[in-house]
LUMDRENLUM-141310 format. One record per residue (C-alpha): x, y, z; residue in one letter. Coordinates in steps of 0.1 Angstrom, whole numbers, padded with zeros to 4 digits, always signed. Layout:
BEGIN
XYZa;...
***
This chain:
BEGIN
-0894+0270-0620m;-0896+0293-0607a;-0859+0303-0561q;-0855+0311-0524t;-0834+0337-0508a;-0806+0330-0484g;-0786+0299-0479g;-0759+0283-0500a;-0762+0286-0538v;-0762+0253-0556s;-0737+0244-0582s;-0765+0242-0608q;-0776+0277-0600a;-0741+0292-0601t;-0733+0273-0633g;-0765+0285-0649r;-0758+0321-0639a;-0722+0319-0652n;-0734+0304-0685y;-0761+0330-0690l;-0738+0359-0683s;-0710+0347-0705s;-0734+0337-0733e;-0751+0371-0734k;-0718+0389-0733a;-0703+0370-0762r;-0734+0369-0784e;-0742+0406-0787s;-0743+0403-0825n;-0762+0371-0826d;-0795+0371-0845e;-0811+0359-0814e;-0801+0392-0798a;-0808+0413-0828i;-0845+0402-0831d;-0855+0406-0795v;-0876+0436-0802t;-0897+0417-0828t;-0923+0392-0817s;-0937+0363-0837y;-0974+0365-0845r;-0994+0334-0838w;-0997+0328-0876r;-0959+0326-0878d;-0958+0301-0850v;-0986+0281-0865f;-0969+0279-0899v;-0935+0269-0884r;-0951+0241-0863v;-0977+0229-0888a;-0954+0227-0918q;-0934+0196-0907p;-0966+0180-0895m;-0981+0179-0930l;-0951+0181-0954a;-0940+0145-0955v;-0959+0118-0938v;-0994+0126-0949l;-0985+0127-0986l;-0958+0101-0986f;-0965+0071-0964r;-1000+0075-0949f;-1018+0055-0975s;-0994+0026-0969h;-1002+0027-0932v;-1039+0026-0939i;-1035-0004-0962d;-1016-0023-0935e;-1035-0017-0903v;-1068-0001-0913g;-1085+0031-0904v;-1091+0024-0867a;-1055+0015-0858v;-1041+0043-0879a;-1064+0068-0862t;-1053+0055-0828l;-1017+0060-0837i;-1024+0095-0849v;-1042+0104-0817l;-1014+0090-0796l;-0987+0109-0815s;-1005+0142-0813f;-1014+0137-0776t;-0977+0135-0769i;-0972+0166-0791a;-1000+0184-0773l;-0986+0178-0738v;-0951+0186-0748t;-0963+0217-0766g;-0981+0228-0735w;-0949+0225-0714t;-0929+0242-0742t;-0953+0272-0744c;-0951+0276-0706i;-0913+0274-0706t;-0910+0299-0734a;-0934+0323-0717s;-0918+0320-0683k;-0883+0326-0697h;-0892+0351-0723h;-0860+0371-0717s;-0840+0341-0729e;-0835+0335-0766h;-0827+0302-0782g;-0830+0266-0772f;-0798+0264-0752l;-0803+0295-0731r;-0839+0288-0725t;-0832+0253-0713m;-0803+0265-0690v;-0826+0291-0675a;-0854+0266-0670a;-0834+0237-0656t;-0799+0233-0644s;-0768+0239-0664t;-0759+0203-0668e;-0794+0191-0677v;-0800+0221-0700g;-0768+0217-0720i;-0771+0179-0722s;-0806+0182-0736l;-0794+0208-0761s;-0766+0184-0772v;-0792+0156-0777l;-0815+0180-0795f;-0788+0188-0820v;-0787+0151-0829f;-0825+0150-0831c;-0824+0179-0856c;-0798+0161-0877c;-0821+0130-0878m;-0850+0152-0887a;-0831+0169-0915i;-0821+0136-0929s;-0856+0122-0928a;-0871+0153-0945f;-0843+0153-0971i;-0848+0116-0978s;-0886+0121-0982a;-0880+0151-1006a;-0855+0130-1025s;-0879+0102-1030e;-0905+0127-1043a;-0879+0139-1068v;-0872+0104-1079m;-0910+0098-1083h;-0912+0127-1107i;-0881+0115-1126l;-0895+0080-1128s;-0927+0094-1144m;-0904+0106-1173f;-0883+0073-1172s;-0852+0091-1161f;-0827+0073-1138e;-0794+0091-1131p;-0776+0060-1117i;-0796+0030-1107d;-0831+0043-1100g;-0827+0031-1064a;-0806+0041-1034n;-0776+0055-1053h;-0799+0080-1069d;-0815+0087-1035l;-0781+0094-1020r;-0771+0117-1049l;-0803+0137-1048i;-0801+0139-1010s;-0766+0153-1012a;-0776+0179-1038v;-0806+0189-1018l;-0785+0193-0987c;-0761+0216-1005l;-0789+0237-1018i;-0804+0240-0984i;-0770+0249-0970l;-0767+0277-0996g;-0802+0290-0987l;-0794+0289-0950s;-0765+0314-0955t;-0789+0339-0972l;-0810+0363-0953r;-0842+0370-0972m;-0863+0399-0962r;-0895+0381-0971h;-0887+0347-0957s;-0921+0347-0938g;-0939+0352-0971t;-0920+0324-0988v;-0927+0301-0959r;-0964+0309-0961t;-0964+0303-0998f;-0948+0269-0994v;-0973+0261-0967f;-1001+0271-0991a;-0987+0247-1017l;-0986+0220-0991t;-1023+0225-0984f;-1030+0224-1021l;-1012+0191-1024a;-1032+0178-0994i;-1064+0189-1012f;-1054+0170-1043l;-1045+0140-1022y;-1078+0139-1003l;-1098+0145-1035s;-1081+0116-1051g;-1088+0094-1021a;-1124+0104-1021l;-1131+0101-1059f;-1106+0074-1066h;-1097+0088-1100y;-1060+0080-1099g;-1031+0064-1081d;-1017+0090-1058y;-0993+0069-1038v;-0958+0082-1043l;-0935+0053-1054r;-0912+0039-1028k;-0875+0036-1036v;-0865+0000-1046p;-0844-0017-1019e;-0813-0019-1041v;-0779-0008-1028n;-0795-0001-0994q;-0773-0004-0963l;-0802-0014-0941i;-0833-0031-0953s;-0866-0014-0948s;-0885-0026-0918p;-0918-0044-0922s;-0949-0023-0917l;-0966-0053-0901n;-0949-0044-0869d;-0968-0018-0848s;-0936-0002-0836g;-0925+0005-0872n;-0959+0019-0881l;-0957+0043-0851f;-0922+0053-0862a;-0935+0061-0897v;-0962+0084-0884l;-0945+0100-0853f;-0923+0124-0873p;-0955+0143-0880s;-0954+0153-0843a;-0917+0162-0837i;-0920+0200-0841c;-0936+0212-0808t;-0903+0213-0788l;-0887+0234-0816s;-0907+0264-0802l;-0878+0269-0778l;-0854+0274-0808s;-0873+0304-0822m;-0850+0333-0816n;-0876+0360-0810r;-0902+0367-0784k;-0931+0342-0787i;-0946+0342-0752q;-0978+0358-0764g;-0982+0338-0797s;-0968+0304-0788a;-0998+0289-0771p;-1024+0299-0797r;-1002+0290-0827g;-0990+0257-0813c;-1025+0245-0802l;-1040+0254-0835l;-1012+0236-0854a;-1018+0204-0833v;-1055+0206-0839l;-1051+0211-0876v;-1027+0182-0878g;-1051+0159-0859v;-1081+0168-0880i;-1062+0165-0913t;-1048+0131-0905y;-1081+0118-0892v;-1099+0131-0923v;-1072+0115-0945a;-1077+0081-0927a;-1115+0082-0932l;-1112+0093-0968s;-1095+0060-0976e;-1127+0041-0968k;-1152+0067-0982i;-1159+0066-1019e;-1180+0095-1032v;-1176+0088-1069f;-1151+0066-1088s;-1139+0070-1124i;-1111+0045-1119g;-1129+0016-1138p;-1135+0039-1168a;-1098+0044-1174r;-1101+0018-1203h;-1129+0038-1218n;-1116+0059-1247a;-1139+0088-1237t;-1124+0091-1202l;-1089+0080-1211e;-1077+0116-1215g;-1094+0126-1182v;-1077+0098-1164w;-1043+0108-1179a;-1048+0144-1166f;-1056+0132-1132y;-1027+0108-1132y;-1003+0136-1137y;-1017+0155-1107t;-0992+0134-1087t;-0966+0159-1099v;-0979+0188-1078p;-0983+0165-1049i;-0947+0154-1052a;-0937+0191-1056l;-0955+0198-1023g;-0935+0170-1006v;-0903+0184-1021i;-0908+0220-1011l;-0923+0211-0977g;-0896+0187-0968g;-0868+0211-0980a;-0883+0239-0960l;-0887+0218-0929s;-0851+0206-0933a;-0840+0242-0936l;-0858+0251-0904t;-0842+0223-0884f;-0808+0231-0899l;-0811+0267-0887h;-0821+0254-0852y;-0793+0229-0850a;-0766+0254-0862s;-0776+0280-0837r;-0775+0255-0808i;-0740+0243-0820v;-0729+0279-0821q;-0741+0285-0786s;-0725+0253-0774l;-0692+0265-0789g;-0695+0298-0770r;-0703+0280-0738c;-0673+0277-0715q;-0682+0241-0709h;-0673+0231-0745f;-0642+0251-0752g;-0631+0226-0779r;-0661+0236-0800l;-0651+0273-0800l;-0641+0270-0837c;-0677+0262-0846l;-0691+0292-0828s;-0676+0318-0851r;-0702+0339-0869g;-0699+0358-0902y;-0714+0390-0914g;-0737+0414-0897h;-0762+0386-0889d;-0735+0365-0873d;-0743+0335-0895i;-0728+0303-0880p;-0714+0290-0913f;-0690+0265-0897r;-0719+0251-0876a;-0741+0250-0906l;-0714+0231-0926l;-0709+0206-0897s;-0746+0199-0892v;-0750+0195-0930t;-0722+0170-0932c;-0737+0149-0904i;-0771+0150-0920s;-0757+0139-0954v;-0739+0110-0938l;-0771+0099-0920i;-0792+0102-0952s;-0768+0078-0969m;-0782+0050-0947i;-0814+0045-0966g;-0849+0058-0974s;-0875+0075-0952y;-0887+0041-0940d;-0853+0034-0924v;-0845+0069-0911l;-0879+0074-0895c;-0870+0048-0868i;-0839+0067-0853p;-0857+0100-0858t;-0887+0088-0837s;-0865+0072-0810c;-0844+0103-0806f;-0873+0127-0803f;-0892+0103-0780l;-0862+0103-0756v;-0860+0141-0757v;-0897+0144-0751y;-0894+0120-0722a;-0866+0139-0705l;-0884+0173-0711f;-0917+0161-0697n;-0899+0146-0667f;-0884+0180-0661y;-0919+0194-0662a;-0931+0167-0637f;-0903+0177-0612r;-0909+0214-0616a;-0947+0211-0611k;-0941+0189-0580s;-0919+0215-0564k;-0942+0244-0574d;-0979+0235-0575s;-0988+0270-0586e;-0969+0267-0618s;-0991+0266-0650p;-0972+0235-0662l;-0993+0204-0669p;-1004+0184-0639p;-0976+0161-0625p;-0994+0129-0633i;-0999+0140-0670v;-0962+0149-0675s;-0951+0117-0657l;-0974+0095-0678l;-0963+0113-0710t;-0926+0108-0701s;-0931+0071-0693a;-0951+0066-0724g;-0924+0082-0746c;-0898+0058-0732i;-0920+0028-0736l;-0929+0037-0772l;-0892+0043-0780s;-0883+0009-0766l;-0911-0007-0785h;-0898+0008-0818i;-0862-0003-0812s;-0844-0011-0780r;-0810-0008-0796w;-0817+0025-0812v;-0831+0039-0779t;-0798+0033-0761t;-0780+0057-0785l;-0798+0089-0774p;-0798+0078-0738v;-0760+0072-0741f;-0755+0106-0757i;-0774+0124-0729f;-0755+0105-0701i;-0722+0111-0718l;-0728+0148-0721a;-0741+0151-0685y;-0712+0131-0671s;-0687+0153-0690y;-0703+0185-0677l;-0702+0172-0641l;-0665+0164-0646y;-0658+0197-0663a;-0675+0217-0636y;-0655+0199-0609r;-0623+0206-0627e;-0631+0243-0630r;-0641+0245-0594k;-0609+0229-0583e;-0589+0252-0606g;-0610+0282-0597d;-0608+0294-0634f;-0639+0316-0632e;-0661+0334-0608k;-0696+0322-0605r;-0726+0344-0599s;-0763+0341-0601n;-0768+0378-0603f;-0781+0380-0639v;-0809+0353-0636p;-0819+0366-0602t;-0822+0402-0615l;-0842+0390-0645q;-0864+0371-0621g;-0871+0403-0602v;-0880+0420-0634y;-0903+0392-0645e;-0920+0393-0610l;-0926+0430-0613s;-0942+0425-0648e;-0965+0398-0635e;-1002+0408-0640p;-1021+0419-0610e;-1046+0391-0615s;-1019+0364-0613e;-1002+0378-0582r;-1003+0357-0550r;-1000+0371-0516y;-0970+0359-0497r;-0960+0373-0463p;-0927+0391-0468q;-0916+0400-0433i;-0894+0428-0419l;-0884+0415-0385l;-0870+0440-0360l;-0844+0419-0342t;-0817+0444-0334g;-0788+0420-0330n;-0802+0387-0342p;-0776+0367-0323a;-0790+0382-0291a;-0826+0371-0300r;-0822+0337-0318p;-0857+0326-0306g;-0874+0354-0324l;-0855+0348-0356v;-0862+0310-0354d;-0899+0315-0349f;-0902+0339-0379t;-0881+0316-0400h;-0907+0288-0392s;-0931+0310-0411i;-0910+0320-0441t;-0888+0288-0443k;-0868+0303-0471g;-0898+0303-0494e;-0906+0340-0489t;-0887+0371-0479l;-0873+0376-0444l;-0853+0407-0435i;-0839+0412-0400c;-0838+0449-0394g;-0815+0466-0369y;-0816+0503-0361v;-0784+0516-0346v;-0794+0545-0325q;-0769+0571-0334q;-0769+0601-0359p;-0758+0592-0394p;-0723+0602-0401g;-0692+0594-0421t;-0684+0564-0399r;-0719+0551-0401s;-0714+0535-0435y;-0685+0514-0424l;-0704+0504-0392l;-0735+0492-0411t;-0714+0474-0437q;-0696+0454-0410k;-0727+0447-0391l;-0746+0433-0421e;-0716+0411-0429k;-0716+0397-0394q;-0754+0392-0395m;-0751+0374-0429s;-0725+0350-0415e;-0746+0343-0384w;-0776+0335-0406f;-0755+0310-0426i;-0742+0293-0394r;-0777+0293-0379r;-0792+0279-0412e;-0816+0308-0415i;-0827+0321-0449a;-0827+0358-0442a;-0811+0391-0450f;-0798+0417-0427g;-0807+0454-0430a;-0789+0479-0408t;-0795+0517-0405i;-0783+0545-0383c;-0809+0567-0369s;-0812+0588-0337p;-0847+0575-0330g;-0858+0539-0333q;-0892+0548-0347a;-0877+0570-0374d;-0853+0542-0383g;-0880+0516-0386v;-0901+0540-0408a;-0870+0544-0430t;-0866+0507-0433l;-0903+0503-0443l;-0898+0528-0470q;-0865+0517-0484t;-0859+0480-0479v;-0867+0457-0508g;-0866+0458-0545l;-0896+0457-0569g;-0922+0434-0556r;-0898+0418-0532i;-0906+0443-0504r;-0918+0436-0469p;-0956+0436-0465n;-0955+0425-0428v;-0937+0442-0399l;-0930+0418-0371m;-0913+0426-0337l;-0911+0413-0302g;-0934+0423-0274f;-0922+0453-0253k;-0915+0441-0218r;-0914+0462-0186n;-0934+0490-0202w;-0956+0494-0172e;-0930+0502-0146t;-0935+0539-0144g;-0936+0573-0161l;-0899+0570-0169d;-0910+0545-0196k;-0935+0568-0212l;-0910+0581-0239a;-0900+0545-0247q;-0936+0534-0249n;-0945+0563-0273n;-0916+0554-0295e;-0925+0517-0296y;-0961+0527-0303y;-0950+0550-0331s;-0935+0519-0349m;-0969+0502-0348l;-0988+0533-0361t;-0963+0537-0389n;-0970+0501-0400a;-1007+0508-0400f;-1003+0540-0420e;-0982+0522-0446k;-1009+0495-0448q;-0986+0466-0441v;-0994+0437-0418g;-0983+0438-0382l;-0973+0410-0359a;-0961+0411-0323i;-0948+0379-0308f;-0945+0374-0271r;-0924+0345-0258n;-0943+0337-0225q;-0930+0362-0199n;-0892+0357-0205s;-0888+0377-0237g;-0862+0371-0264f;-0832+0392-0255d;-0804+0370-0241l;-0776+0396-0243s;-0778+0406-0206a;-0776+0370-0194a;-0748+0360-0218i;-0727+0390-0207r;-0722+0374-0174k;-0687+0361-0167t;-0679+0328-0150s;-0679+0348-0117d;-0714+0361-0123g;-0703+0396-0130e;-0719+0417-0158i;-0697+0425-0187v;-0699+0463-0191q;-0692+0483-0222g;-0706+0488-0256d;-0709+0451-0264k;-0742+0453-0281e;-0735+0435-0314i;-0728+0399-0304a;-0722+0368-0325e;-0722+0333-0310f;-0694+0311-0323v;-0676+0281-0311e;-0644+0300-0304s;-0630+0335-0305t;-0597+0327-0322n;-0608+0344-0355v;-0594+0377-0367s;-0616+0403-0383l;-0598+0401-0416n;-0607+0364-0420e;-0622+0351-0452e;-0660+0351-0453p;-0678+0319-0449i;-0681+0301-0482k;-0715+0293-0495k;-0727+0259-0487g;-0705+0256-0456q;-0732+0256-0430r;-0725+0244-0395a;-0750+0237-0368k;-0737+0256-0338l;-0755+0258-0305f;-0753+0221-0302n;-0738+0225-0268s;-0741+0251-0240v;-0708+0267-0250q;-0709+0301-0266g;-0689+0333-0269a;-0692+0369-0278l;-0669+0382-0305r;-0667+0410-0330k;-0684+0435-0308v;-0690+0470-0321s;-0688+0503-0303r;-0723+0514-0316v;-0727+0539-0288g;-0698+0562-0298m;-0699+0577-0264g;-0737+0580-0263r;-0762+0561-0242t;-0776+0531-0261v;-0811+0519-0253q;-0823+0484-0259d;-0854+0484-0281p;-0871+0455-0263e;-0863+0458-0226i;-0852+0494-0224g;-0819+0486-0206v;-0794+0514-0209k;-0758+0507-0215v;-0732+0534-0210n;-0703+0528-0233p;-0669+0532-0219t;-0646+0549-0244v;-0609+0552-0235t;-0595+0569-0266t;-0607+0586-0297e;-0594+0558-0319a;-0614+0532-0299d;-0648+0549-0306k;-0655+0532-0339n;-0634+0501-0341r;-0643+0464-0338f;-0626+0442-0312e;-0625+0407-0300v;-0633+0402-0263i;-0624+0372-0242p;-0646+0341-0242k;-0673+0339-0216y;-0690+0307-0205s;-0727+0302-0204i;-0724+0267-0189s;-0732+0278-0154a;-0761+0259-0138p;-0782+0291-0134d;-0778+0299-0172q;-0789+0265-0186k;-0821+0282-0197h;-0801+0302-0222i;-0795+0271-0243n;-0832+0261-0240d;-0842+0296-0252q;-0818+0294-0282m;-0834+0261-0293h;-0870+0269-0282r;-0884+0272-0317f;-0861+0248-0335r;-0874+0216-0318k;-0904+0199-0333s;-0935+0198-0311v;-0953+0165-0316p;-0991+0167-0318h;-0990+0205-0314g;-1021+0228-0313r;-1026+0263-0324i;-1055+0283-0311d;-1066+0313-0334v;-1088+0339-0318w;-1105+0358-0346w;-1118+0388-0327l;-1123+0412-0356r;-1122+0413-0394e;-1086+0424-0399a;-1075+0407-0431g;-1066+0370-0437g;-1031+0373-0423l;-1044+0362-0389t;-1053+0329-0404m;-1025+0326-0429l;-0996+0328-0405l;-1009+0298-0383p;-1014+0279-0415h;-0978+0284-0426l;-0966+0274-0392l;-0982+0239-0397t;-0964+0233-0429q;-0932+0213-0434n;-0899+0224-0417n;-0917+0243-0389s;-0915+0235-0352y;-0953+0232-0353l;-0954+0210-0384e;-0987+0191-0386g;-1002+0210-0356a;-1040+0212-0352q;-1056+0246-0357i;-1086+0256-0337r;-1105+0288-0345v;-1125+0308-0319f;-1146+0337-0329t;-1175+0358-0316k;-1211+0347-0318g;-1243+0367-0321s;-1274+0365-0301v;-1296+0361-0332q;-1294+0326-0346e;-1296+0338-0382s;-1265+0358-0377k;-1247+0329-0361v;-1254+0307-0391n;-1242+0335-0414e;-1210+0339-0394e;-1204+0302-0394q;-1208+0300-0432k;-1184+0329-0437r;-1158+0315-0414m;-1162+0280-0429t;-1155+0294-0463s;-1124+0311-0450l;-1111+0280-0433l;-1116+0260-0465r;-1089+0282-0481k;-1064+0269-0456f;-1076+0233-0455n;-1088+0236-0419i;-1115+0213-0408d;-1147+0232-0401s;-1152+0210-0370s;-1124+0230-0354d;-1144+0262-0356l;-1159+0274-0323h;-1183+0303-0323i;-1186+0315-0287l;-1219+0333-0279p;-1208+0345-0244d;-1185+0372-0257f;-1209+0399-0248k;-1208+0392-0211q;-1188+0418-0191p;-1154+0409-0178p;-1149+0400-0142s;-1139+0424-0115a;-1105+0407-0110a;-1097+0411-0147t;-1107+0448-0146l;-1086+0454-0115n;-1055+0438-0132m;-1061+0460-0162f;-1064+0492-0141n;-1032+0483-0122q;-1013+0484-0155f;-1028+0518-0164l;-1025+0533-0130e;-0990+0548-0134p;-1001+0565-0167f;-1035+0579-0156k;-1041+0616-0155v;-1064+0631-0130r;-1089+0658-0139r;-1072+0692-0142g;-1037+0678-0147e;-1018+0683-0179e;-1018+0653-0201k;-0986+0642-0218s;-0986+0621-0250p;-0992+0585-0242g;-1010+0591-0209q;-1046+0581-0203v;-1075+0602-0189d;-1111+0595-0181e;-1122+0606-0216d;-1100+0580-0232d;-1112+0553-0209l;-1148+0563-0217f;-1143+0565-0255n;-1127+0531-0257f;-1147+0513-0231r;-1164+0489-0255e;-1131+0478-0270k;-1117+0474-0235t;-1146+0452-0225k;-1142+0430-0256d;-1105+0425-0252y;-1108+0418-0214l;-1136+0393-0220r;-1115+0376-0247a;-1087+0373-0222v;-1109+0354-0198e;-1122+0331-0226l;-1086+0324-0238m;-1077+0315-0202a;-1106+0291-0202e;-1100+0274-0236h;-1064+0278-0246s;-1044+0269-0215q;-1028+0238-0231t;-1022+0252-0265s;-0986+0254-0279d;-0993+0288-0296l;-1021+0313-0293v;-1028+0337-0323v;-1049+0367-0315v;-1062+0395-0336t;-1041+0426-0328l;-1060+0458-0319p;-1056+0485-0345s;-1030+0511-0337a;-1043+0546-0343r;-1027+0579-0333p;-1058+0588-0313e;-1053+0558-0290i;-1029+0565-0261p;-0998+0543-0262s;-1003+0533-0226s;-1039+0521-0232l;-1028+0502-0263y;-1000+0485-0245l;-1023+0476-0217a;-1046+0459-0242w;-1017+0439-0257t;-1004+0431-0222e;-1037+0415-0212m;-1041+0396-0245l;-1007+0381-0243s;-1001+0377-0206r;-0999+0339-0203r;-0975+0310-0201s;-0982+0301-0238t;-0963+0319-0266p;-0987+0344-0281t;-0987+0360-0316l;-1008+0391-0321l;-1015+0397-0358v;-1032+0424-0377r;-1036+0421-0415g;-1033+0448-0441n;-1071+0453-0442q;-1075+0432-0474l;-1106+0411-0476n;-1094+0375-0469p;-1119+0361-0494s;-1104+0382-0522s;-1068+0375-0515m;-1049+0349-0536n;-1028+0332-0510y;-0996+0312-0515k;
***
């Protein structure tokens, strides 16, 4: 259930955030907030889940079911019921563990789903709790009437009037107990659970030895509003037994941390319930020893009378167990009603949300739920009430498991049950509910639809009236905390990219290509280093720039963040971004930038080359991945071409921060773009430059990619640091049509694409991961074929070993092993033409013997020390020219950037590796073993 960064925030997310923030602020005294420091032990969870399973059905109606359908069918019904409980309990435990910072059913459901679905399910669950309370109370009342009948005492009619009277009295007693806060409530619950097990033991021993009639008497059908259904119907039989499996979803109502104890306690409770019911079914057909025929023997008459009265402790077990289960569900329902009253979506229920005392006891909610339960219990006995109880819980289980199906389908790495299991469970619950009663099933469905429709209407009304501000700050912050607390063994590697774009509007192709990798599913930060000393005005400058970048991302439909920093040197600025950008585990682990063009033109470029190379070495020292993307030979920077006017003249000045919009008739104090209002611009060849910033402040500004110097023209002191709107310039001239193509280069889908990966060295799995992500959905290379080329060895044994290792790596990314090509001719020396071209690039930076060597220059010793690497890279260049001429993208292992390698030599290597008409991505991983990395 786990969200992506960037883009418009959905109404569900904003509503969820608004509810969570308001709920927490207004429930500071709630017991759910008081007990957050205390965690349930697995024994507590086990008792709370197992108590309703065994308290009523096993001791009250199970023998009737066995008599009607036999052991086999009864066992099948038991297994079906507990299978539904097991799958739902699995989902419930994962939900409780994932959202452990939320407390209570309502807040957990809102955090796990959307606001409308979470609140609607909570409303429906309140009615389920009322049905469960009535069923448990009716069963306990029938047990009371059984004891009274043994002593021939009938308060009114010995039938349903007595049942109604006793049910009302028990409800009042439970209401009184719910207002008390007992220090040893856990001990009392354990004691009642022990009595329940004692009653079960007496029941099973009576069934095995047949020494008495242990079937609790049913209430006569006198003065009953609805006649009891026949047990000959399979749906009614299932409805009688299913209330033994209605307690797993109540885990979300526990108001303290249960993430560690929930799975163990819930699973053990389900297993104990299954085993107990199966043993009870088999015991009906197993006779160890019978003293029943001897009841007319005077010697055994006293013994039989003693055993006959052992039905009293069994009935007491039903009474205490049913009352305790009803008390538990009453507490759950009242807390949910209190939370609903405090939710701004149900303002009319505010009167029910008031709490009393230090523990914030929801007395009004308790009274309301009790009244509803009493009214429901007036209908009839347990045989009647079990039908709506089963239908209501089956519908809730169906909706809850369908939510798990959708969540698992969206996030395959979630520990939720497999989608097919959740979907089958959801469908099975609906079918079983319809089989029990079609008319009763429509009631919970109608309640859910009514609540959901009301919430949609209420949300629309508040949105139109703008009654409240909506923010997803709280759940997002909690998600960051939970992500940081995730164990190391469960962490999965995701490429979180810091992209050096400068002005992203001037390099849309580079941003689009990187977004094809992240696609809003992982972090993308576009970094811009403004080359000026930090000062008082720098904060205003960076704030405005980040605002403009954010608006451009929204218009461009790019899920990214902007990060701007002022620094005299670009390398120092990038190092600062690598150290400071991000929060918790949401930090960049990959540095990506464009290829430096025109680096080889002469010694005047040496300082720029050294600074560019320093950015690469900083990334290696920080042990983050490094990626350099080269867009053929045209580069990415379009700012120089766009600055041309309709007359072909270059627009001079400090217009370095550009944003493409449809028109320039927008003032700087305009309202920011609202979330969700994305517009696809660039659908024509029209564009403009607006909101340009005077970033130079009278200093020379140097482009980080092409090294073009712009001398700002400053007229007055007041103009140095202000933003201005410049006239609109056209890019529709025939010689500038390529600008439009460049802006859409990596947004157009490439059918039947092909990516060639050249695995030159072991440098981490990032070299294989990025091409894999580029072939996924919503990428311009979606569905492309990946071919992998790697070095071969002269020895056949080593070739086989290399092939097995690479095949295992390709299997992690679902790449066919037939696309693996091991080339044995890597060891051949490069041709003379290739060597001559390489030497031509290095010639301006070579140092003759006896000359002083400057940083970045190359001498004979450098060429000798790195001769083997040079040969390998040049030979790879020739093989790439032979095998990858028709590819749509070439991915090559990037040489390692070390301080001892001259910048000119390194740039010559990358120049040769990427010098082709095909876009080339040079990648170096973070030195992690690809076989040990847990990829996305």
